[in-house]
C-alpha positions in Angstrom: 141.9 190.6 10.6 145.0 190.1 12.8 144.6 188.5 16.2 145.7 190.5 19.2 149.3 189.8 20.2 150.2 189.8 23.9 153.6 191.4 23.7 154.1 191.5 27.5 153.4 187.7 27.7 156.0 187.1 25.0 158.5 189.2 26.8 157.8 187.5 30.1 158.2 184.0 28.6 161.5 185.0 26.9 162.8 186.7 30.1 162.0 183.5 32.2 164.0 181.4 29.7 166.9 183.9 29.6 167.1 184.1 33.4 166.6 180.3 34.1 168.6 179.1 31.1 171.1 177.0 33.0 168.6 175.3 35.3 166.2 174.6 32.4 169.0 173.2 30.2 170.1 170.9 33.0 166.4 169.8 33.5 166.1 169.2 29.8 169.2 167.0 29.7 167.9 165.0 32.7 164.5 164.6 31.1 166.0 163.5 27.9 168.1 160.9 29.7 165.1 159.6 31.7 163.0 159.5 28.5 165.7 157.4 26.8 165.7 155.1 29.8 161.9 155.0 29.8 161.8 154.0 26.2 164.0 151.0 27.0 161.5 149.5 29.4 159.1 146.9 28.3 155.5 148.0 28.0 152.9 145.3 28.6 150.1 147.4 27.4 148.4 147.2 30.8 147.8 150.5 32.7 149.8 150.8 35.9 148.9 153.2 38.7 147.2 156.5 38.0 149.0 157.3 34.8 147.5 157.9 31.4 145.7 154.9 30.0 147.3 155.5 26.6 151.1 155.1 27.0 151.7 156.0 23.4 149.9 159.3 23.8 151.8 160.0 27.0 155.1 159.4 25.3 154.2 161.6 22.4 153.2 164.5 24.7 156.4 164.2 26.7 158.4 164.1 23.5 156.7 167.2 22.1 157.5 169.0 25.4 161.1 167.9 25.2 161.2 169.3 21.6 159.8 172.6 22.7 162.3 172.8 25.5 165.1 172.1 23.1 163.9 174.8 20.8 163.9 177.3 23.7 167.4 176.3 24.7 168.6 176.8 21.1 166.8 180.2 21.0 168.6 181.5 24.1 171.9 180.2 22.8 171.4 181.8 19.4 170.4 185.1 21.1 173.6 185.0 23.2 175.6 184.6 20.0 174.2 187.9 18.7 175.4 190.0 21.6 178.9 191.3 22.1 181.1 190.6 25.1 179.7 193.4 27.3 176.0 192.4 26.8 176.8 188.7 27.4 178.6 189.6 30.6 175.6 191.8 31.6 173.3 188.9 30.9 175.3 186.6 33.2 175.3 189.2 35.9 171.5 189.7 35.5 171.1 185.9 35.9 173.2 186.0 39.0 171.3 188.9 40.5 168.0 187.2 39.8 169.1 184.4 42.1 170.4 186.6 44.9 168.2 187.8 47.7 168.0 191.6 47.4 168.0 193.9 50.4 166.8 196.8 48.3 163.2 198.0 48.8 161.2 198.5 45.6 161.3 197.1 42.2 163.4 195.9 40.4 166.1 194.8 42.9 168.5 193.4 40.3 169.7 196.8 39.1 171.9 197.8 42.0 173.5 194.3 42.1 174.3 194.3 38.4 175.4 197.9 38.3 178.1 197.3 41.0 179.3 194.0 39.6 179.4 195.4 36.0 181.5 198.3 37.1 184.0 196.0 38.8 184.1 193.7 35.8 184.6 196.6 33.4 187.4 198.0 35.5 189.2 194.6 35.6 188.6 193.9 31.9 189.3 197.4 30.4 191.2 199.2 33.1 188.6 201.9 33.7 185.4 201.9 35.8 182.2 202.2 34.0 178.9 202.0 35.9 176.0 202.2 33.5 173.0 204.3 34.4 169.8 202.5 35.5 168.0 203.4 32.3 170.9 202.0 30.3 170.6 198.7 32.0 166.8 198.7 31.5 167.5 199.4 27.8 170.0 196.6 27.6 167.7 194.1 29.2 164.8 195.1 26.9 167.1 194.7 23.9 168.2 191.2 25.0 164.6 190.2 25.6 163.5 191.7 22.2 166.1 189.7 20.3 165.2 186.5 22.1 161.5 187.1 21.3 162.2 187.6 17.6 164.2 184.4 17.4 161.4 182.6 19.4 158.8 183.9 17.0 160.8 182.7 14.0 160.9 179.2 15.6 157.1 179.3 16.3 157.5 179.3 20.1 155.5 182.3 21.0 
């Protein structure tokens, strides 16, 4: 019998990685550099402070987490390669809107911000204004998340 799959949880995880890609990529690079510096230090085998008493186990766990982060970063990058110029631009605007304080009441607040910015971008790029409907933007976002989840499933992340 198949185990129950929590599709909403998968979508939520993928959406978080899509929206926070740049910050998480930066954090991954920093963590990777600090891990490299940490492995250059001499380990006396004696526990120090309140850390794990097994330094080998601690390093293995942190290395496994770094590998998981790397796979998620690759997943988001591969998903972005699937989309055309318009959807990639939409995704960038969606990321921007997620970080901006919204004055709109209700949920979700990103739609109005993205709708206005997308219309301006489309007019500059193609010479004609095109403001997609709210439902179109919801559909685009769902498609982006769905593709990302499928790639993540293939990599064993969700």
